[in-house]
KETORTI-460839 format. One line per 4 residues: number of its first residue (from 1); their letters; for each residue y, z, x of C-alpha. Coordinates in nm, 2 decimals, padded with zeros to 4 digits, m for minus. Layout:
BEGIN
NUM = A = Y:Z:X  ...
This chain:
BEGIN
1 = XXXX = 13.48:05.59:05.47  13.32:05.40:05.73  13.43:05.21:06.01  13.23:05.02:06.25
5 = XXXX = 13.10:04.82:06.50  13.20:04.55:06.72  12.93:04.41:06.91  12.64:04.46:07.12
9 = XXXX = 12.37:04.28:07.29  12.04:04.35:07.33  11.86:04.14:07.56  11.60:04.19:07.70
13 = XXXX = 11.26:04.13:07.65  11.12:04.41:07.68  11.04:04.65:07.47  11.21:04.68:07.24
17 = XXXX = 11.47:04.78:07.06  11.25:04.90:06.80  11.55:05.06:06.64  11.64:05.09:06.29
21 = XXXX = 11.99:05.00:06.23  12.13:05.05:05.89  12.44:05.02:05.71  12.71:05.23:05.57
25 = XXXX = 12.75:05.36:05.24  12.90:05.13:05.00  12.77:04.81:05.13  12.51:04.53:05.04
29 = XXXX = 12.24:04.55:05.30  12.00:04.27:05.42  11.73:04.30:05.68  11.52:04.03:05.84
33 = XXXX = 11.20:04.17:06.00  11.00:03.95:06.22  10.65:04.04:06.39  10.42:03.83:06.60
37 = XXXX = 10.11:03.99:06.72  10.00:03.71:06.94  10.22:03.57:07.21  10.16:03.34:07.49
41 = XXXX = 09.81:03.28:07.66  09.80:03.58:07.88  09.98:03.83:07.63  09.76:04.09:07.49
45 = XXXX = 09.70:04.11:07.10  09.92:04.37:06.95  09.70:04.56:06.68  09.97:04.78:06.54
49 = XXXX = 10.28:04.55:06.53  10.21:04.47:06.17  10.08:04.79:06.00  10.24:05.04:06.24
53 = XXXX = 10.58:04.88:06.29  10.69:04.63:06.04  10.54:04.74:05.71  10.64:05.12:05.75
57 = XXXX = 10.99:05.00:05.86  11.02:04.76:05.56  10.93:05.04:05.33  11.19:05.27:05.46
61 = XXXX = 11.46:05.01:05.47  11.39:04.93:05.11  11.43:05.31:05.03  11.77:05.29:05.20
65 = XXXX = 11.90:05.01:04.99  11.82:04.71:05.20  11.70:04.37:05.07  11.42:04.31:05.30
69 = XXXX = 11.26:03.97:05.41  10.96:03.97:05.66  10.81:03.70:05.87  10.46:03.76:06.01
73 = XXXX = 10.32:03.56:06.28  10.56:03.27:06.22  10.68:03.00:06.46  11.02:02.97:06.64
77 = XXXX = 11.10:02.68:06.39  11.04:02.91:06.09  11.27:03.18:06.25  11.54:02.92:06.29
81 = XXXX = 11.51:02.81:05.93  11.55:03.16:05.80  11.84:03.24:06.01  12.02:02.93:05.89
85 = XXXX = 11.93:03.03:05.52  12.10:03.37:05.61  12.41:03.19:05.75  12.46:03.02:05.42
89 = XXXX = 12.38:03.34:05.22  12.64:03.54:05.40  12.91:03.28:05.29  12.84:03.34:04.93
93 = XXXX = 12.93:03.61:04.69  12.87:03.90:04.64  12.94:03.93:04.99  12.68:04.10:05.23
97 = XXXX = 12.82:04.39:05.44  12.54:04.48:05.67  12.26:04.27:05.82  11.96:04.40:06.03
101 = XXXX = 11.74:04.19:06.25  11.41:04.35:06.39  11.16:04.18:06.62  10.83:04.34:06.72
105 = XXXX = 10.61:04.13:06.95  10.60:03.98:07.31  10.90:03.84:07.51  11.00:03.77:07.86
109 = XXXX = 11.36:03.78:08.02  11.46:03.47:07.84  11.29:03.42:07.51  11.06:03.55:07.24
113 = XXXX = 10.69:03.48:07.27  10.62:03.37:06.91  10.26:03.25:06.92  10.17:02.96:07.15
117 = XXXX = 10.42:02.85:07.41  10.61:02.53:07.32  10.90:02.33:07.46  11.13:02.47:07.19
121 = XXXX = 11.09:02.85:07.21  11.33:03.08:07.07  11.56:03.20:07.35  11.79:03.50:07.34
125 = XXXX = 12.09:03.27:07.40  12.00:03.09:07.08  11.95:03.40:06.89  12.29:03.54:07.01
129 = XXXX = 12.48:03.23:06.92  12.34:03.24:06.57  12.38:03.62:06.54  12.74:03.60:06.63
133 = XXXX = 12.81:03.33:06.36  12.69:03.56:06.07  12.97:03.63:05.85  12.90:04.00:05.77
137 = XXXX = 13.09:04.33:05.86  12.81:04.49:06.04  12.52:04.34:06.24  12.23:04.51:06.42
141 = XXXX = 11.96:04.35:06.64  11.64:04.54:06.72  11.39:04.40:06.96  11.05:04.57:07.03
145 = XXXX = 10.91:04.32:07.27  10.66:04.32:07.55  10.54:04.21:07.89  10.42:04.40:08.20
149 = XXXX = 10.64:04.48:08.48  10.75:04.74:08.74  10.52:05.01:08.62  10.48:05.21:08.95
153 = XXXX = 10.87:05.24:08.98  10.93:05.32:08.62  10.63:05.57:08.56  10.62:05.72:08.90
157 = XXXX = 10.26:05.73:08.97  09.94:05.52:08.96  09.76:05.80:08.76  10.00:05.79:08.48
161 = XXXX = 09.99:05.40:08.47  09.60:05.41:08.44  09.63:05.68:08.16  09.86:05.46:07.96
165 = XXXX = 09.65:05.15:08.01  09.35:05.34:07.87  09.54:05.48:07.56  09.76:05.16:07.47
169 = XXXX = 09.89:04.82:07.56  10.21:04.72:07.72  10.47:04.57:07.49  10.68:04.43:07.76
173 = XXXX = 10.94:04.44:08.05  11.29:04.42:07.97  11.56:04.28:08.23  11.92:04.37:08.24
177 = XXXX = 12.13:04.06:08.23  12.51:04.08:08.29  12.70:04.04:07.94  13.04:03.92:07.89
181 = XXXX = 13.15:04.16:07.63  13.46:03.95:07.53  13.24:03.65:07.44  13.04:03.87:07.19
185 = XXXX = 13.32:03.96:06.97  13.27:03.87:06.61  13.52:03.72:06.38  13.81:03.92:06.27
189 = XXXX = 13.68:04.07:05.94  13.88:04.41:05.96  13.81:04.74:06.10  13.45:04.80:05.96
193 = XXXX = 13.29:04.53:06.17  13.10:04.47:06.49  12.75:04.51:06.62  12.53:04.77:06.80
197 = XXXX = 12.25:04.69:07.03  11.97:04.94:07.10  11.67:04.89:07.34  11.37:05.10:07.37
201 = XXXX = 11.35:05.08:07.76  11.53:04.94:08.07  11.19:04.81:08.18  10.87:04.85:07.95
205 = XXXX = 10.77:04.91:07.60  10.42:05.05:07.47  10.22:05.06:07.17  09.98:05.35:07.17
209 = XXXX = 09.65:05.40:07.00  09.71:05.75:06.90  10.03:05.64:06.71  09.87:05.31:06.58
213 = XXXX = 10.23:05.17:06.63  10.49:05.10:06.89  10.62:05.43:07.06  10.98:05.36:07.00
217 = XXXX = 10.94:05.25:06.64  10.72:05.53:06.56  10.96:05.79:06.66  11.25:05.61:06.50
221 = XXXX = 11.06:05.63:06.17  10.99:05.98:06.24  11.35:06.05:06.27  11.44:05.88:05.96
225 = XXXX = 11.25:06.13:05.76  11.48:06.40:05.84  11.44:06.54:06.19  11.71:06.30:06.33
229 = XXXX = 11.98:06.49:06.13  12.08:06.68:06.46  12.40:06.83:06.32  12.23:06.93:06.00
233 = XXXX = 12.50:06.79:05.77  12.25:06.60:05.54  12.33:06.26:05.68  12.15:06.08:05.96
237 = XXXX = 12.39:05.87:06.18  12.29:05.59:06.39  12.40:05.79:06.71  12.18:06.09:06.58
241 = XXXX = 11.87:05.85:06.53  11.91:05.69:06.87  11.95:06.03:07.04  11.64:06.18:06.86
245 = XXXX = 11.44:05.87:06.92  11.53:05.83:07.29  11.43:06.20:07.37  11.10:06.17:07.20
249 = XXXX = 11.02:05.83:07.37  11.12:05.94:07.72  10.89:06.24:07.68  10.58:06.03:07.58
253 = XXXX = 10.61:05.72:07.83  10.90:05.77:08.05  11.09:05.49:07.88  11.48:05.49:07.88
257 = XXXX = 11.61:05.35:07.56  11.95:05.21:07.59  12.24:05.17:07.35  12.54:04.94:07.39
261 = XXXX = 12.82:05.02:07.13  13.17:04.89:07.09  13.31:05.01:06.77  13.60:05.15:06.57
265 = XXXX = 13.52:05.41:06.32  13.69:05.72:06.15  13.37:05.92:06.15  13.00:05.88:06.22
269 = XXXX = 12.83:05.61:06.01  12.58:05.76:05.77  12.27:05.55:05.81  12.03:05.75:05.59
273 = XXXX = 12.01:06.08:05.39  11.82:06.38:05.51  11.64:06.52:05.20  11.64:06.90:05.23
277 = XXXX = 11.72:07.00:04.88  11.60:06.95:04.53  11.77:06.93:04.19  11.58:07.01:03.87
281 = XXXX = 11.69:06.84:03.55  11.61:06.99:03.20  11.41:06.83:02.93  11.71:06.79:02.71
285 = XXXX = 11.90:06.56:02.94  11.80:06.19:02.85  12.00:05.89:02.96  12.14:05.75:03.29
289 = XXXX = 12.22:06.00:03.57  12.41:05.97:03.90  12.40:06.23:04.17  12.66:06.19:04.44
293 = XXXX = 12.64:06.40:04.76  12.80:06.32:05.10  12.81:05.94:05.12  12.52:05.86:04.90
297 = XXXX = 12.46:05.81:04.53  12.13:05.84:04.36  12.06:05.68:04.02  11.79:05.75:03.78
301 = XXXX = 11.73:05.64:03.40  11.55:05.95:03.24  11.40:05.83:02.92  11.15:06.12:02.83
305 = XXXX = 11.23:06.46:02.72  11.06:06.65:03.00  11.19:06.82:03.31  11.20:06.62:03.64
309 = XXXX = 11.30:06.72:03.99  11.48:06.49:04.24  11.49:06.52:04.62  11.86:06.51:04.74
313 = XXXX = 12.09:06.60:05.02  12.22:06.95:05.03  12.59:07.03:05.01  12.86:06.99:04.74
317 = XXXX = 12.82:06.70:04.50  12.88:06.56:04.16  12.63:06.48:03.88  12.73:06.23:03.60
321 = XXXX = 12.52:06.16:03.28  12.57:05.89:03.04  12.39:05.93:02.71  12.44:05.66:02.45
325 = XXXX = 12.82:05.61:02.45  12.90:05.97:02.57  12.96:06.06:02.94  12.95:06.40:03.10
329 = XXXX = 12.99:06.54:03.45  12.95:06.88:03.64  12.99:06.98:03.99  12.70:07.13:04.20
333 = XXXX = 12.63:07.29:04.53  12.28:07.21:04.64  12.13:07.47:04.87  11.97:07.37:05.21
337 = XXXX = 11.59:07.40:05.19  11.61:07.53:04.82  11.62:07.41:04.46  11.91:07.40:04.20
341 = XXXX = 11.85:07.41:03.83  12.11:07.18:03.66  12.35:07.38:03.45  12.38:07.32:03.07
345 = XXXX = 12.75:07.33:03.09  12.88:06.97:03.10  13.24:06.86:03.10  13.33:06.53:02.89
349 = XXXX = 13.41:06.25:03.13  13.55:05.90:03.04  13.27:05.65:03.05  13.48:05.39:03.20
353 = XXXX = 13.51:05.61:03.50  13.14:05.67:03.56  13.12:05.36:03.78  13.38:05.51:04.00
357 = XXXX = 13.10:05.67:04.18  12.99:05.35:04.33  13.31:05.38:04.56  13.17:05.71:04.69
361 = XXXX = 12.87:05.56:04.86  12.56:05.34:04.86  12.37:05.37:04.54  11.99:05.43:04.61
365 = XXXX = 11.70:05.49:04.36  11.63:05.85:04.30  11.33:06.02:04.47  11.14:06.18:04.19
369 = XXXX = 10.91:06.47:04.28  10.56:06.46:04.13  10.56:06.66:03.80  10.29:06.91:03.93
373 = XXXX = 10.39:06.92:04.28  10.52:07.27:04.29  10.21:07.39:04.08  09.95:07.22:04.30
377 = XXXX = 10.10:07.32:04.62  10.21:07.68:04.56  10.07:07.94:04.80  10.15:08.31:04.73
381 = XXXX = 10.05:08.65:04.79  10.06:08.95:04.53  10.04:09.32:04.54  09.96:09.46:04.19
385 = XXXX = 09.93:09.80:04.03  09.74:09.84:03.71  09.47:10.01:03.51  09.11:09.91:03.47
389 = XXXX = 08.82:10.01:03.22  08.46:09.94:03.29  08.11:10.11:03.30  07.87:10.21:03.02
393 = XXXX = 07.95:10.48:02.76  07.86:10.77:02.99  08.11:10.63:03.27  08.37:10.46:03.07
397 = XXXX = 08.73:10.57:03.14  09.07:10.42:03.22  09.13:10.42:03.60  09.43:10.34:03.81
401 = XXXX = 09.38:10.02:04.03  09.54:09.83:04.32  09.49:09.47:04.40  09.60:09.23:04.68
405 = XXXX = 09.55:08.87:04.57  09.61:08.54:04.75  09.65:08.23:04.54  09.65:07.85:04.66
409 = XXXX = 09.67:07.57:04.42  09.40:07.62:04.16  09.23:07.90:04.33  09.26:08.27:04.38
413 = XXXX = 09.09:08.54:04.58  09.16:08.90:04.62  09.06:09.27:04.70  09.06:09.55:04.45
417 = XXXX = 09.04:09.92:04.45  09.00:10.18:04.17  08.95:10.54:04.16  08.94:10.80:03.89
421 = XXXX = 08.78:11.13:03.76  08.58:11.11:03.44  08.64:11.35:03.16  08.35:11.60:03.13
425 = XXXX = 08.20:11.50:03.47  08.18:11.68:03.79  08.20:11.38:04.00  08.46:11.09:04.06
429 = XXXX = 08.40:10.71:04.11  08.56:10.46:04.34  08.51:10.08:04.34  08.59:09.84:04.61
433 = XXXX = 08.56:09.47:04.50  08.62:09.12:04.61  08.72:08.87:04.35  08.72:08.48:04.34
437 = XXXX = 08.89:08.29:04.05  08.97:07.93:03.97  09.21:07.81:03.69  09.48:07.57:03.58
441 = XXXX = 09.84:07.63:03.66  10.12:07.53:03.42  10.48:07.52:03.54  10.78:07.58:03.32
445 = XXXX = 11.07:07.45:03.52  11.35:07.55:03.29  11.27:07.92:03.31  11.14:07.91:03.67
449 = XXXX = 10.79:08.03:03.58  10.42:07.96:03.58  10.13:08.06:03.37  09.78:08.05:03.51
453 = XXXX = 09.46:08.06:03.30  09.11:08.07:03.45  08.79:08.25:03.50  08.69:08.50:03.77
457 = XXXX = 08.36:08.66:03.92  08.37:08.97:04.13  08.14:09.19:04.32  08.15:09.51:04.52
461 = XXXX = 08.04:09.86:04.58  08.08:10.18:04.35  08.10:10.51:04.53  08.00:10.84:04.34
465 = XXXX = 08.17:11.13:04.50  07.98:11.46:04.42  08.09:11.82:04.49  08.00:11.94:04.85
469 = XXXX = 08.06:11.60:04.99  07.73:11.43:04.85  07.73:11.12:04.66  07.57:10.77:04.61
473 = XXXX = 07.65:10.41:04.66  07.56:10.13:04.42  07.64:09.76:04.36  07.88:09.66:04.08
477 = XXXX = 07.98:09.31:03.95  08.21:09.18:03.68  08.29:08.84:03.53  08.51:08.69:03.27
481 = XXXX = 08.83:08.51:03.20  09.18:08.60:03.34  09.54:08.49:03.26  09.88:08.56:03.46
485 = XXXX = 10.24:08.48:03.39  10.47:08.47:03.70  10.85:08.46:03.70  11.01:08.33:04.01
489 = XXXX = 11.34:08.41:04.18  11.35:08.18:04.49  11.08:08.32:04.73  10.97:08.62:04.53
493 = XXXX = 10.85:08.68:04.18  10.72:08.92:03.92  10.37:08.88:03.76  10.18:09.01:03.47
497 = XXXX = 09.80:08.99:03.49  09.53:09.05:03.24  09.14:09.00:03.25  08.87:09.06:03.03
501 = XXXX = 08.49:09.02:03.07  08.16:09.19:03.12  08.07:09.47:03.39  07.75:09.56:03.55
505 = XXXX = 07.72:09.90:03.71  07.37:10.04:03.74  07.30:10.38:03.59  07.00:10.60:03.55
509 = XXXX = 06.99:10.61:03.18  07.11:10.26:03.06  07.13:09.89:03.11  07.45:09.91:03.31
513 = XXXX = 07.61:09.63:03.11  07.95:09.71:02.94  08.29:09.57:02.86  08.54:09.52:03.13
517 = XXXX = 08.94:09.49:03.11  09.22:09.50:03.35  09.60:09.49:03.31  09.85:09.50:03.59
521 = XXXX = 10.20:09.42:03.72  10.25:09.25:04.05  10.51:09.17:04.31  10.46:08.82:04.44
525 = XXX = 10.59:08.65:04.75  10.56:08.27:04.83  10.40:08.17:05.17
């Protein structure tokens, strides 16, 4: 279980903390995201604070189980009203466990620049006073603020400063203010409590044209998609996310993100899952499903009798299935970077205990893979051995063939070679062809197979080998329909190919048109 936090203060103008704080498993999560694109009179307009920072962060937090409220280009009084509503909400039941505050905009060393300057601006001291009073176990504050500052000292050279000014806008300069840690302590609410403060820089923060977002928030969101799982355990902790984001931001702008943490915990807090595995559920399973892995639980209501695939965390887990008044369960081991087909072997499980999974972690909506995602994105290469018959009556014979085919989505292209001696003839024929095909892939998840139906056209050269080394070369072509059936086992598969159509091979005594057919067996590898 999780333990956590005990304060932090983020001050500083500047830049911002563009950091995604999130909560532990098992909690009710609430977030307030605030963006102001315009600041005081001389503050530059922030083009990407809304679409590049707030909106993507809001989508990600909702996927992580947060109830998200956004304030866009509002006044300081509007923020005060919403903070007061939160104070009242947190005193009610059900109890909120985790609160996240995020601000992207301008600021100086004392207050936020929320639109035009007034006599009643929202100061850091006011925020801190309100923030401390919120009755929640875990509190996070994130500021991505901006104002210009000691650029030469921080970035080291006038050349780098000019480059950054050409490619983006300053988001601010932060100032370190002495903080009395003892005055930041929150009310005694047990061990899983406190707050963590993360800032994007000691001095300055940037939004860049190439990112169309703030630098810190951009990399933070990138980390939440999986790369921030630095220890590869399927869970992204706050520390891992901060480390990943800090390194990336420092490489780009030279910013030095800061983190102040005072906490008590038994193990790192799992902020977000890292989806590196897939779970396929068969068509016969209909009802409510819970998949528990690590500190997370995914729920999904499956109402149709068709297979579906969920994105999940790798590792040992439990799947529970409730159908009408019957409940079942099975243990699973989800492979890292792979896929598991849910077994047909279920154990009966008391329905009254199904809800016990809620105590294992935060329940999130399942991430369902698109039904045709595997079919539409498959890339493979196949080496096949088979037989082909083509040519008019005087040249018709079954000849061995070798083909190398590349398939991507609905398209296929390949090279073919056939060679054989003709009965009653003193010469042999060889063909080298290039084929192009297009078709429709159908995926059968339950048996890990794929059926492909389409049409092809091919052209090439036919070589006539005569005794004594003489011979001739002519053009050849074929067209028609083809089909293939592939059975997959992870990265490799076995494929059966068949094609039929028409062939054109010029001859001295006929039209050159004839029936064409081809059958082959292939070994296939996914790319």
